[in-house]
C-alpha positions in Angstrom: 216.7 53.8 146.4 216.0 57.3 145.2 214.6 56.1 142.7 212.7 53.2 143.9 210.9 55.5 146.7 210.4 58.3 144.1 208.4 55.6 142.3 206.1 54.0 145.1 205.5 57.8 145.6 203.9 58.4 142.4 202.6 55.4 141.7 200.3 56.1 145.5 199.7 59.9 144.2 198.5 58.2 140.9 195.6 55.9 143.1 194.8 58.8 145.2 193.9 60.6 141.8 192.0 58.3 140.4 189.9 57.6 143.6 189.3 61.3 144.7 186.1 61.6 142.5 184.7 58.9 144.8 184.2 62.0 147.3 182.0 63.3 144.9 179.5 60.4 144.8 180.2 60.3 148.7 179.0 63.9 149.2 175.9 63.3 147.3 173.5 62.3 150.0 171.2 60.1 147.4 167.6 60.1 148.2 165.7 57.7 150.0 165.5 54.5 148.4 168.1 55.2 145.5 169.2 51.5 144.3 172.8 50.9 145.4 173.7 49.3 142.0 172.8 52.9 140.4 174.9 54.6 142.8 178.0 52.2 142.1 177.7 53.0 138.8 178.2 56.4 139.4 181.3 55.8 141.3 183.0 53.6 138.6 182.0 56.1 135.6 184.2 59.0 138.0 186.8 56.9 139.0 187.2 55.7 135.1 186.6 59.7 133.9 189.5 60.1 136.5 191.8 57.7 134.7 191.2 59.5 131.7 192.2 62.8 133.0 195.3 61.3 134.4 196.1 60.2 130.8 197.4 63.4 129.8 199.6 63.6 132.8 201.7 60.0 131.7 202.2 61.7 128.1 203.1 65.2 129.5 206.4 64.4 129.9 207.4 65.1 133.2 211.2 64.8 133.8 210.2 63.4 137.6 207.7 61.8 136.6 209.5 60.0 134.2 213.0 59.6 135.9 211.9 56.4 138.6 210.4 54.5 135.2 210.9 55.6 131.8 209.1 57.5 129.4 208.7 54.4 127.6 207.2 52.2 130.8 204.8 55.2 131.2 203.5 54.8 127.7 203.0 51.5 128.1 201.1 51.8 131.3 199.0 54.5 129.8 198.1 51.9 126.8 197.2 49.2 129.2 195.3 51.3 131.7 193.2 52.7 129.2 191.4 49.4 128.8 190.8 49.4 132.6 189.1 53.0 132.3 186.9 51.8 129.7 186.1 48.7 131.6 185.1 51.6 134.2 183.2 53.7 131.6 181.5 51.0 130.1 180.6 49.6 133.6 178.9 52.8 134.3 175.5 52.6 131.5 175.6 48.7 132.0 174.8 48.7 135.3 172.0 51.3 134.8 170.6 49.3 132.2 170.6 46.3 134.3 169.0 48.6 137.1 166.2 50.1 135.1 166.5 49.0 131.7 162.8 50.6 130.6 164.2 53.8 132.1 168.0 53.7 130.8 167.6 52.0 127.7 166.4 54.8 125.5 169.1 57.2 126.9 171.0 55.7 124.2 168.9 56.1 121.6 170.6 59.9 120.4 167.9 61.4 118.4 165.4 61.2 121.1 167.5 61.4 124.8 168.3 64.4 126.3 171.7 66.2 125.3 173.3 64.9 128.6 172.7 61.4 127.5 174.1 62.5 124.1 177.3 63.8 125.4 177.7 60.5 127.5 177.1 58.2 124.6 179.1 60.3 122.4 182.3 60.6 124.7 182.0 56.8 125.2 181.9 56.1 121.0 184.9 58.4 120.6 186.7 56.5 123.4 186.0 53.1 121.5 187.3 55.1 118.5 190.2 56.1 120.0 191.3 52.5 121.0 190.4 51.2 117.5 193.2 53.4 115.8 195.7 53.1 118.3 195.2 48.9 118.0 194.7 49.1 114.3 196.7 51.9 113.3 199.0 49.6 111.3 196.6 48.1 109.2 194.8 51.0 108.4 198.0 52.4 107.8 197.9 55.4 109.4 200.8 57.6 109.5 202.4 58.1 112.9 201.9 61.9 112.5 197.9 61.3 111.2 197.4 58.9 114.1 199.5 61.2 117.0 197.1 64.3 115.7 193.5 62.3 115.4 194.9 60.6 118.7 194.6 63.8 120.7 191.9 65.8 119.2 189.4 62.7 120.7 191.1 62.1 124.0 190.7 66.2 124.4 186.6 65.6 123.0 186.2 62.7 125.4 187.1 64.5 128.3 185.2 67.6 127.7 182.0 65.4 126.6 182.3 63.3 130.1 182.1 66.8 132.0 179.3 68.4 130.0 177.4 65.0 130.7 178.4 65.4 134.8 176.9 69.0 134.0 174.0 67.9 132.4 173.3 65.4 135.2 173.8 68.2 137.7 172.8 65.9 140.6 176.3 65.3 141.4 177.8 68.7 141.5 175.2 70.4 142.8 176.1 72.5 146.2 179.4 74.3 147.0 180.8 71.7 148.4 180.3 69.2 145.2 180.8 72.3 142.7 184.1 73.1 144.3 185.4 69.1 144.0 183.9 69.1 140.6 186.0 72.5 139.4 188.8 71.4 140.8 188.8 68.1 138.9 187.9 70.4 135.4 190.3 72.7 136.9 193.2 70.1 137.0 192.5 68.7 133.5 192.7 72.6 131.9 195.8 73.0 133.8 197.0 69.5 132.1 196.5 70.4 128.8 197.8 74.0 128.8 201.2 72.2 129.7 201.0 69.8 127.5 199.8 72.5 124.4 200.5 76.3 125.5 203.3 76.1 128.5 206.0 73.4 127.0 206.0 74.7 123.7 206.6 78.0 124.8 209.0 77.1 126.9 210.6 75.3 123.5 210.0 78.3 121.7 212.5 80.7 123.6 215.1 77.6 123.3 215.1 77.2 119.5 218.3 75.1 117.9 219.3 74.9 114.3 220.7 72.3 111.8 224.6 72.4 111.7 225.1 69.8 109.6 223.3 66.9 107.2 225.7 63.7 107.2 225.0 60.5 105.1 225.6 57.9 106.9 225.3 53.9 106.0 222.3 51.6 106.2 220.3 54.2 104.7 220.4 56.7 107.6 221.4 60.5 108.3 223.2 62.2 111.4 221.4 65.6 111.9 223.5 67.8 113.8 222.2 70.9 115.6 223.0 73.5 117.8 221.7 75.7 120.0 220.2 79.7 119.1 220.6 82.1 122.0 221.0 79.4 124.9 223.6 77.0 125.9 221.8 74.0 125.4 221.3 71.3 127.8 223.9 68.1 129.0 222.3 64.9 128.5 223.1 61.2 129.8 224.8 58.7 126.9 221.8 56.7 125.7 218.9 59.8 126.4 216.7 61.0 123.5 214.7 63.9 123.0 211.4 64.6 120.6 211.9 66.5 118.0 209.9 69.1 115.9 212.0 70.4 112.5 210.9 73.6 110.4 207.7 73.9 112.2 206.0 75.5 115.0 206.7 74.0 118.7 203.0 74.5 119.1 202.7 71.8 116.6 200.8 68.5 117.6 203.4 65.9 115.8 207.0 65.6 117.3 209.4 62.4 116.4 211.0 61.0 119.0 214.9 59.9 118.3 217.8 59.1 120.1 220.8 61.5 120.6 223.9 59.5 119.4 227.0 62.2 120.4 228.7 61.9 123.7 226.7 62.7 126.2 227.4 65.5 128.8 227.7 69.0 127.4 229.6 69.3 124.2 231.2 71.7 122.4 228.9 74.8 121.5 226.0 72.6 122.7 225.9 70.7 119.4 223.8 67.7 119.5 223.8 64.6 117.1 220.6 62.6 116.2 221.3 59.6 113.6 218.0 58.4 112.1 217.1 55.8 109.9 214.8 56.4 106.7 211.9 54.3 108.0 208.8 56.8 107.9 207.0 60.0 106.4 209.3 62.0 108.5 212.6 60.1 109.2 212.6 59.7 104.8 212.8 63.4 104.9 215.9 63.8 107.0 218.4 63.8 104.3 216.4 66.8 102.7 216.6 69.2 105.1 218.4 72.5 105.1 221.1 73.5 107.3 220.4 76.4 108.9 216.7 74.8 109.1 214.9 75.6 112.9 215.0 72.9 115.6 212.9 72.0 118.3 213.6 69.8 121.5 212.1 68.6 124.1 214.6 66.5 126.0 216.7 65.0 127.3 214.6 61.8 128.1 214.8 58.4 129.2 216.4 55.7 131.7 218.4 54.2 128.9 221.9 55.3 130.1 225.0 53.5 131.4 225.1 56.1 134.1 222.1 55.5 136.0 223.4 51.7 136.0 227.1 51.3 137.2 228.9 48.4 136.7 232.8 47.1 136.3 231.6 46.0 132.5 229.0 46.5 130.1 227.6 44.4 127.3 226.2 46.1 124.5 223.6 44.4 121.9 222.1 46.6 118.8 220.7 45.9 115.8 220.4 48.5 112.9 220.1 52.0 113.7 219.3 50.6 117.4 223.3 51.4 117.6 223.1 55.2 117.9 222.5 55.4 121.9 225.1 52.8 122.3 227.2 54.9 120.0 226.5 57.7 122.4 227.6 55.7 125.4 230.7 54.5 123.7 231.8 58.5 122.9 231.0 59.0 126.2 233.6 56.3 127.8 236.0 57.6 125.7 235.7 61.3 126.8 235.3 60.5 129.9 238.6 58.1 129.4 236.6 55.2 131.3 238.6 51.7 131.4 235.9 49.5 131.9 235.6 46.7 129.6 232.9 47.3 126.7 231.5 44.2 124.6 229.5 45.5 121.2 227.3 43.1 119.5 226.1 44.7 116.0 223.6 42.5 114.3 223.0 44.2 110.6 221.6 42.2 107.8 224.4 43.2 105.3 228.2 44.5 105.7 227.6 47.8 103.4 224.2 48.5 105.6 226.3 49.1 109.2 225.9 52.0 110.2 228.9 53.9 112.0 231.3 50.8 111.0 234.6 52.9 110.3 233.7 55.1 113.7 233.4 52.0 115.4 236.8 50.8 114.0 238.1 54.1 115.1 236.5 53.6 118.4 238.1 50.2 118.4 241.4 51.1 118.1 241.3 54.1 120.7 239.8 52.1 123.1 241.4 48.9 124.0 238.8 47.9 126.6 236.2 47.9 124.0 235.2 45.0 121.8 233.2 45.1 118.7 231.5 41.7 117.4 230.0 41.9 114.0 226.6 39.6 113.4 226.0 39.6 109.9 222.7 37.8 108.0 223.8 37.9 104.7 227.9 38.3 105.0 229.8 38.6 101.9 232.1 35.6 100.4 235.2 36.6 102.4 233.7 37.4 105.7 235.7 35.8 108.4 233.3 37.0 111.7 230.0 35.7 112.9 227.1 35.2 111.0 223.2 34.7 111.4 221.7 35.8 114.4 222.6 36.7 118.0 222.1 33.5 120.2 223.9 31.9 123.5 226.3 30.2 121.7 227.6 33.3 120.2 227.3 35.7 123.3 229.0 32.8 125.2 232.3 32.6 122.7 232.8 36.7 123.7 231.6 37.2 127.4 233.4 35.0 129.9 231.2 32.6 131.9 233.0 34.2 135.2 231.7 37.5 134.5 228.3 37.0 132.8 226.5 37.5 135.5 228.2 40.3 136.7 228.1 42.5 133.7 225.4 45.4 132.9 223.4 44.3 129.6 222.0 47.5 127.4 219.5 45.9 124.3 218.3 48.5 121.7 216.6 47.4 118.3 214.0 46.4 116.8 210.9 45.2 118.9 211.2 41.5 117.8 215.0 41.9 118.5 214.8 43.2 121.9 211.9 40.3 122.7 214.4 37.7 121.5 217.5 39.2 123.6 215.4 39.5 126.4 214.4 35.8 126.3 217.8 34.4 125.4 220.0 36.9 128.1 217.3 35.7 130.8 217.5 31.7 129.4 221.7 31.8 129.9 221.4 33.1 133.6 221.8 37.2 133.3 219.5 38.6 136.2 216.6 40.5 135.3 218.0 43.6 137.1 221.1 43.5 135.0 218.8 44.1 131.8 217.8 47.3 130.2 216.0 48.1 127.5 213.9 51.3 126.0 211.4 50.7 123.5 210.2 53.9 120.7 207.0 51.7 119.9 204.9 54.3 121.4 201.6 53.8 119.4 
């Protein structure tokens, strides 16, 4: 209930700030005879700009804001609402041209138009470029690091150019009241940028970590153990994750999100483990990192945790390196002597690639209420376990029908796998409210 009320409050606050700039238009006192379509287009432009500014708040990783929704949900909203903001912003010049093409169409010519119009055109072009780079990143083979850098630079440039356009027009920011509102809008954006690029990095700079061990794992994965330097570290809920920067300044634009694979709560000495599969430029380097290298952590984040979803038992479904947050939950249950039953379905291609294979067997021996069901796509000849893919019949063979709807389900893996599991679980009668996923597809 607390999270639900908090979520409603943040939604209301978002809507308020999105439409707050309309006060500038309302106070403008347009001259007699000024067409309604012109004023309406300006209002839409202000709302679009406010929504673009709020984009920074959505990705600022404020824990209180993310708590009711989860970082992944905020990121998905951030991506989808960008298209809505684009519609508002494009509607501004389109409506002006519809109202008076001979007057406003020449303003699109960047060679002859006044600078205030050039700022507007440049802002819109950069916004279109930003969205295209995000949509086509994989087709263009743009690395996550390069995308993150260009995305941030373009976003800041878009807002600055839009503010310069408003200042250049001058009509809507003349007078003490309207200028104060304009400064409050611009000041809020500056504060958000200061938090993201200055204040938060300084906080991380004062709480460094270092690599204490690099452990190779099955499945082309590596466990990186880190320990706090000069501070006690942090407690985290099992299943949470953090953004990490290794051997670089915390002020660098590029950071990478990974789940913690050690037990939750506060471990001995504050040490934390992250298990990372070599899938990209950064993750492929993890095995080569030196012990003692400096690490900065922004975390913990995420709502994908059994601590937020209390139940009489659990079903975990993992694929490949998606086992990491589920493994953290299992380790935590063992540390807490939690006796609630858990069934883990773990899908992999080959037996030799099963990350944590030996440790899962140890956990199963030590935890009589844990059952691990390995599912292999390419099983060895002497394999007596489950093979193929996880389907409804497989789940029903291992989860009693009488408890199917009363358990809490956690699914982590590739996006296609999670999509398939969500459809499958809903189809066999699992309530949507008992289905938990978290996606790291932030692009």
